[in-house]
C-alpha positions as CSV (number, residue, x, y, z in Angstrom):
1,M,-89.0,-47.2,-16.3
2,S,-89.4,-48.2,-12.6
3,K,-86.7,-50.9,-13.0
4,K,-84.3,-48.4,-14.4
5,S,-84.9,-45.8,-11.7
6,A,-84.1,-48.2,-8.7
7,P,-80.3,-48.0,-9.1
8,S,-80.5,-44.2,-9.1
9,T,-82.5,-44.2,-5.8
10,K,-79.9,-46.6,-4.2
11,A,-77.0,-44.3,-5.4
12,K,-78.7,-41.3,-3.8
13,D,-79.0,-43.3,-0.5
14,V,-75.3,-44.2,-0.6
15,T,-74.3,-40.6,-1.2
16,Q,-76.5,-39.4,1.6
17,A,-75.0,-41.9,3.9
18,A,-71.6,-40.7,3.0
19,K,-72.5,-37.1,3.8
20,V,-73.9,-38.2,7.2
21,A,-70.7,-40.2,7.9
22,T,-68.4,-37.2,7.2
23,P,-68.9,-35.3,10.5
24,A,-68.3,-38.5,12.4
25,T,-65.0,-38.9,10.6
26,K,-63.8,-35.4,11.3
27,S,-64.5,-35.8,15.0
28,V,-61.9,-38.5,15.4
29,S,-59.0,-37.4,17.8
30,P,-55.9,-36.2,16.1
31,R,-53.8,-38.7,18.0
32,S,-55.8,-41.5,16.3
33,R,-54.6,-40.2,12.9
34,K,-51.0,-39.9,11.6
35,A,-50.1,-36.3,10.7
36,K,-48.8,-35.7,7.2
37,T,-45.2,-34.2,7.2
38,V,-44.8,-31.3,4.8
39,V,-41.4,-31.4,3.0
40,E,-40.0,-28.1,1.7
41,L,-37.9,-28.9,-1.4
42,P,-35.1,-26.5,-2.3
43,A,-35.1,-24.7,-5.7
44,S,-33.4,-26.6,-8.4
45,S,-29.6,-26.7,-8.0
46,V,-29.0,-27.4,-11.7
47,M,-26.6,-24.8,-13.0
48,P,-27.7,-23.0,-16.1
49,Q,-25.6,-24.2,-19.1
50,A,-24.2,-20.7,-19.9
51,L,-23.0,-20.2,-16.3
52,S,-21.5,-23.7,-16.2
53,E,-19.6,-23.1,-19.5
54,A,-18.4,-19.7,-18.2
55,R,-17.0,-21.2,-15.0
56,E,-15.3,-24.0,-16.9
57,H,-13.6,-21.4,-19.2
58,I,-12.5,-19.4,-16.1
59,D,-11.0,-22.6,-14.6
60,S,-9.2,-23.3,-17.9
61,I,-7.8,-19.7,-17.8
62,D,-6.8,-20.1,-14.1
63,R,-4.8,-23.2,-15.0
64,T,-3.0,-21.4,-17.8
65,I,-2.2,-18.4,-15.6
66,Q,-0.8,-20.8,-12.9
67,D,1.3,-22.6,-15.5
68,L,2.6,-19.3,-16.8
69,I,3.5,-17.9,-13.4
70,A,5.4,-21.2,-12.6
71,E,7.2,-20.9,-16.0
72,R,8.1,-17.2,-15.1
73,A,9.5,-18.3,-11.7
74,R,11.6,-20.9,-13.4
75,W,13.0,-18.4,-15.8
76,A,13.6,-15.9,-13.0
77,H,15.6,-18.7,-11.3
78,K,17.6,-19.2,-14.4
79,V,18.4,-15.4,-14.6
80,G,19.7,-15.7,-11.0
81,R,22.0,-18.6,-11.9
82,A,23.2,-16.7,-15.0
83,K,24.3,-13.8,-12.8
84,G,26.8,-16.2,-11.2
85,P,27.5,-17.0,-7.5
86,L,26.1,-13.8,-6.0
87,K,26.3,-13.4,-2.2
88,A,22.7,-12.4,-1.2
89,A,19.2,-11.5,-2.4
90,V,20.2,-7.9,-2.7
91,D,22.6,-8.8,-5.4
92,Y,19.7,-10.1,-7.5
93,Y,17.4,-7.1,-7.1
94,R,17.3,-4.6,-9.9
95,P,14.9,-1.7,-9.4
96,E,15.4,-0.3,-12.9
97,R,14.3,-3.6,-14.4
98,E,11.2,-3.9,-12.2
99,A,10.2,-0.3,-13.1
100,Q,10.5,-1.1,-16.8
101,V,8.3,-4.2,-16.4
102,L,5.6,-2.3,-14.6
103,R,5.6,0.6,-17.1
104,R,5.0,-2.0,-19.8
105,V,2.1,-3.4,-17.8
106,V,0.5,0.0,-17.7
107,D,1.2,0.6,-21.4
108,R,-0.5,-2.7,-22.3
109,N,-3.5,-2.3,-20.1
110,E,-6.8,-1.8,-22.0
111,G,-9.1,-2.7,-19.0
112,P,-11.3,-3.7,-17.5
113,L,-8.9,-3.8,-14.4
114,H,-7.3,-0.5,-13.3
115,D,-3.7,0.2,-13.7
116,E,-3.1,0.2,-10.0
117,T,-4.7,-3.3,-9.7
118,L,-2.5,-4.8,-12.4
119,V,0.7,-3.2,-11.1
120,R,-0.1,-4.6,-7.7
121,L,-0.5,-8.1,-9.2
122,F,2.7,-8.0,-11.2
123,R,4.6,-6.6,-8.2
124,E,3.6,-9.5,-6.1
125,I,4.6,-12.0,-8.9
126,M,8.0,-10.4,-9.2
127,S,8.3,-10.3,-5.4
128,A,7.6,-14.0,-5.1
129,C,9.9,-14.9,-7.9
130,L,12.8,-12.9,-6.4
131,A,12.2,-14.6,-3.0
132,Q,13.2,-17.9,-4.6
133,Q,16.7,-16.8,-4.1
134,E,16.2,-15.3,-0.6
135,P,13.6,-12.8,0.6
136,L,14.8,-9.2,0.7
137,R,15.0,-7.7,4.2
138,I,13.5,-4.2,4.3
139,G,13.8,-1.8,7.2
140,F,11.1,0.7,7.8
141,L,9.8,3.1,10.5
142,G,7.7,0.8,12.8
143,P,6.1,-0.7,14.6
144,E,3.8,-2.7,12.4
145,G,0.8,-0.8,11.0
146,T,2.5,2.3,9.8
147,F,2.2,3.9,6.5
148,S,5.9,3.1,6.0
149,Q,5.0,-0.6,6.1
150,Q,2.3,0.0,3.5
151,A,5.0,1.7,1.4
152,V,7.2,-1.4,1.8
153,H,4.4,-3.7,0.5
154,K,3.6,-1.4,-2.4
155,H,7.2,-1.3,-3.6
156,F,8.7,-4.7,-2.7
157,G,5.5,-6.9,-2.4
158,H,4.5,-9.1,0.5
159,S,7.3,-11.7,-0.2
160,A,9.9,-9.3,1.2
161,V,10.6,-9.5,4.9
162,G,9.8,-6.2,6.7
163,M,11.9,-5.1,9.7
164,P,10.0,-2.6,11.9
165,L,12.5,-0.1,13.5
166,S,12.0,2.5,16.1
167,S,13.3,5.6,14.2
168,I,14.4,6.9,10.8
169,E,17.9,7.0,12.0
170,E,17.8,3.3,12.9
171,V,16.6,2.5,9.4
172,F,19.7,4.2,8.0
173,L,22.0,2.4,10.5
174,E,20.5,-1.1,9.8
175,V,21.0,-0.6,6.0
176,E,24.6,0.7,6.5
177,S,25.5,-2.3,8.7
178,K,23.9,-4.6,6.1
179,N,21.4,-6.0,8.6
180,A,18.8,-4.8,6.1
181,D,19.1,-4.9,2.4
182,F,17.1,-1.7,1.8
183,G,15.2,0.8,3.9
184,V,12.0,2.8,3.3
185,V,11.8,6.3,4.9
186,P,9.2,9.1,4.4
187,V,10.7,12.2,2.9
188,E,7.7,14.6,2.2
189,N,4.0,15.0,2.3
190,S,1.9,16.8,-0.2
191,G,0.2,19.0,2.4
192,Q,2.8,19.2,5.2
193,G,6.1,19.4,3.3
194,T,9.4,17.8,4.1
195,I,10.3,15.3,6.8
196,Q,13.4,17.1,8.0
197,S,14.8,14.1,10.0
198,T,15.1,12.2,6.8
199,L,17.0,14.9,4.9
200,D,19.4,15.5,7.9
201,M,20.4,11.8,7.8
202,F,21.8,12.3,4.2
203,L,24.2,14.9,5.5
204,T,26.3,12.3,7.1
205,S,25.1,8.9,5.6
206,K,26.8,7.3,2.6
207,L,23.7,5.5,1.6
208,K,22.1,6.0,-1.9
209,I,18.5,6.5,-2.9
210,C,17.5,3.6,-5.0
211,G,13.8,4.3,-5.6
212,E,10.7,6.2,-4.5
213,V,7.1,5.3,-3.5
214,E,4.1,7.6,-3.6
215,L,1.4,6.4,-1.2
216,R,-2.1,7.9,-1.0
217,V,-2.6,8.4,2.8
218,H,-6.0,8.1,4.5
219,Q,-6.1,9.1,8.2
220,H,-8.6,7.6,10.6
221,L,-9.4,8.3,14.2
222,L,-9.2,5.1,16.2
223,S,-10.1,4.3,19.9
224,R,-10.8,1.4,22.1
225,S,-14.4,2.3,22.8
226,G,-15.2,3.6,19.4
227,R,-17.1,6.7,20.9
228,L,-16.1,10.2,20.0
229,E,-17.5,11.6,23.3
230,D,-15.0,9.5,25.3
231,I,-11.9,11.0,23.8
232,E,-9.8,13.4,26.0
233,R,-6.4,13.0,24.3
234,V,-5.2,12.1,20.8
235,Y,-1.9,10.5,19.9
236,S,-0.2,10.7,16.5
237,H,2.9,11.5,14.5
238,P,3.3,15.2,14.2
239,Q,2.8,15.1,10.4
240,S,-0.5,13.3,10.8
241,L,-1.7,15.8,13.4
242,G,-0.9,18.5,10.9
243,Q,-2.7,16.7,8.1
244,C,-5.9,16.6,10.3
245,K,-5.8,19.9,12.1
246,T,-8.9,21.3,10.6
247,W,-11.0,18.2,11.4
248,L,-9.6,18.1,14.9
249,R,-10.4,21.8,15.4
250,Q,-14.0,21.2,14.3
251,Y,-14.8,18.0,16.1
252,L,-12.3,17.7,19.0
253,P,-11.3,21.3,19.8
254,K,-10.6,20.7,23.5
255,V,-8.7,17.4,23.4
256,E,-5.0,17.2,24.2
257,K,-3.0,16.4,21.1
258,I,0.2,14.4,21.9
259,P,2.9,13.8,19.2
260,V,4.6,10.4,19.2
261,S,7.3,8.7,17.0
262,S,4.8,7.0,14.6
263,N,1.1,6.4,14.1
264,A,1.4,2.8,15.0
265,E,3.0,3.8,18.4
266,A,0.0,6.1,18.7
267,A,-2.4,3.2,18.2
268,R,-0.4,1.1,20.7
269,R,-0.9,3.8,23.3
270,A,-4.5,4.4,22.5
271,R,-5.5,0.7,23.1
272,S,-4.7,1.0,26.8
273,A,-7.5,3.5,27.8
274,D,-11.0,4.4,26.7
275,D,-10.3,8.2,26.9
276,A,-7.4,8.0,24.4
277,A,-7.5,7.9,20.6
278,A,-5.0,7.7,17.8
279,I,-4.8,9.1,14.3
280,A,-3.5,6.3,12.0
281,G,-4.2,4.2,9.0
282,E,-7.0,1.7,8.8
283,S,-4.5,-1.2,9.0
284,A,-3.4,0.0,12.5
285,A,-7.0,-0.6,13.8
286,H,-6.7,-4.3,12.8
287,V,-3.3,-4.7,14.2
288,Y,-3.9,-3.1,17.6
289,G,-7.6,-4.1,18.0
290,L,-9.1,-0.6,17.9
291,K,-12.4,0.6,16.5
292,I,-12.7,3.3,13.8
293,V,-14.4,6.3,15.2
294,A,-14.2,8.4,12.1
295,G,-12.4,8.5,8.8
296,P,-11.0,9.4,6.5
297,I,-10.3,12.7,8.4
298,E,-7.4,14.2,6.5
299,D,-8.0,17.8,5.5
300,R,-6.8,17.4,1.9
301,P,-8.5,15.0,-0.5
302,D,-5.1,14.4,-2.3
303,N,-3.1,13.7,0.8
304,T,0.0,11.8,-0.5
305,T,3.3,10.9,1.2
306,R,6.5,10.2,-0.8
307,F,8.9,7.6,0.5
308,L,12.5,7.0,-0.4
309,V,14.1,3.5,-0.9
310,I,17.6,3.6,0.5
311,G,20.4,1.2,-0.3
312,R,24.1,0.9,-0.6
313,E,24.7,1.4,-4.3
314,L,23.5,3.3,-7.4
315,F,21.7,1.4,-10.2
316,P,21.6,1.8,-14.0
317,P,18.9,4.1,-15.7
318,S,15.4,2.8,-16.3
319,G,14.4,5.3,-18.9
320,H,12.3,7.6,-16.6
321,D,14.4,8.6,-13.6
322,R,15.0,11.2,-11.0
323,T,18.4,12.3,-9.6
324,S,18.8,13.7,-6.0
325,L,21.7,16.0,-5.2
326,L,23.2,17.4,-2.1
327,V,24.9,20.7,-2.8
328,F,27.1,22.8,-0.5
329,V,27.4,26.3,-1.8
330,R,30.2,28.7,-1.2
331,D,29.2,31.8,0.8
332,Q,29.3,34.5,-2.0
333,P,26.8,36.7,-3.9
334,G,24.7,34.8,-6.4
335,A,25.9,31.4,-5.1
336,L,22.6,29.6,-5.6
337,Y,22.0,31.3,-9.0
338,N,25.4,30.1,-10.2
339,V,24.6,26.6,-9.0
340,L,21.3,26.4,-10.8
341,S,22.3,28.0,-14.0
342,P,24.1,24.9,-15.5
343,L,20.9,22.9,-15.1
344,A,19.0,25.5,-17.2
345,R,21.6,25.7,-19.8
346,H,21.6,21.9,-20.4
347,G,17.8,21.6,-20.3
348,V,17.6,19.7,-17.0
349,S,14.4,20.3,-15.1
350,M,14.6,20.9,-11.4
351,N,11.7,19.2,-9.5
352,R,12.4,20.3,-5.9
353,I,14.8,22.3,-3.9
354,E,15.1,22.4,-0.1
355,S,17.7,24.0,2.2
356,R,19.0,22.6,5.5
357,P,21.8,23.7,7.9
358,S,24.9,22.0,6.7
359,H,26.2,21.2,10.2
360,E,29.6,22.4,8.9
361,G,29.4,25.8,10.5
362,K,27.1,28.5,11.7
363,W,24.7,29.8,9.1
364,Q,26.1,27.4,6.6
365,Y,23.5,25.7,4.4
366,A,23.2,22.7,2.1
367,F,20.6,22.4,-0.7
368,F,18.8,19.2,-1.5
369,I,17.9,19.3,-5.2
370,D,15.8,16.8,-7.2
371,I,16.3,16.9,-11.0
372,A,14.7,15.0,-13.9
373,G,17.0,12.3,-15.5
374,H,19.7,9.9,-14.6
375,V,23.2,10.7,-13.7
376,D,24.4,8.7,-16.7
377,D,22.3,10.9,-19.1
378,E,24.5,13.1,-21.2
379,S,22.7,16.4,-20.3
380,V,22.7,15.6,-16.5
381,R,26.4,14.7,-16.6
382,A,27.3,17.9,-18.5
383,A,25.3,20.0,-16.0
384,L,26.9,18.4,-13.0
385,G,30.3,19.0,-14.5
386,E,29.7,22.7,-14.6
387,L,27.9,22.9,-11.3
388,G,31.1,21.8,-9.5
389,D,32.7,25.1,-10.5
390,F,30.3,27.0,-8.2
391,A,29.8,24.6,-5.3
392,S,32.1,23.7,-2.5
393,Q,30.8,20.1,-2.6
394,V,28.3,18.1,-4.8
395,R,27.1,14.7,-3.8
396,V,24.8,12.5,-5.9
397,L,22.4,11.0,-3.3
398,G,20.9,8.7,-6.0
399,S,19.6,8.2,-9.5
400,Y,16.5,6.1,-9.4
401,P,13.2,5.3,-11.3
402,V,10.3,7.7,-10.9
403,A,7.4,6.0,-9.0
404,V,5.3,4.1,-11.6
405,L,2.0,4.8,-9.8
């Protein structure tokens, strides 16, 4: 038994020696030992198989979409060649055809994307395809950053070349002189009514209305400092000041309100002083380096401005159209009733009527009338034929597609 127990005693002695040596080992200076570097490993970058397959499928769809867009562009180019040796891009543009294409986009849409999103995508595709011939030149009330510029992009896409101009009158003149292919001008706001300067231009201009654009308008208060308490004066277009008058009365009751030619001009002026502000669209803040103090600040949640596309000729019907008339009435009892009666008899709906001084004599007025339908429609043509019996002059300002969205 004593021989077997000896190794056990020795083992205990070794263990005891190890325990005694341990404190001595720990007391060694850190510099005499090499520190162990801790490596932090990232989480596994291996993509889950389901996600990888989904992305590969999306890549395949993207290639198909790109191929189809290229094919569409080639066919659009063939359509251009089929029309013969036309002179300019304006000769290739057909607003009634674009309206038909966009309506079919809306009719086919079953989600998940909204109608507005798909219409915008297809508009840009058509804009790029048309620009293969030559980009359209579009005059609008500038400078850059106005709602008129937004209306240009909504109707013509970003491939068209925008021409910012200083006034509505200049937009008309540039289109008449053929320096611009088309123009875009505001005509009415859902809360503030008609833009009279636009209507007055039609009294003397020979241009035609080729289309319309409805733009949801959000107004913002912009300034250089971004602080409401710094503001002593506010610049904006008179229409925008009217659209925000309740907000201004509540939050800036004592500031000076200064009307200017456009909201972009207001932003340009506001960037030069900390005590000035502008009412304009959000895009003007980016263009002119301003901060958004507040917004949207328009009084009506449905604030919408309608723009007209003006050009030099009438276009064929699209299937859902509007006709704008300028009617000079004879000064006699029941003159307006007699003018409107043919529309009712032939079942033609009147959407809008507005009177303006005719500039042909004191207290003489002309009526701007919007009716449903195209001038080539049988009912419209019949009504206009009778209307001439009671008016001294009837001019068709345009027959054009109703705004798709």
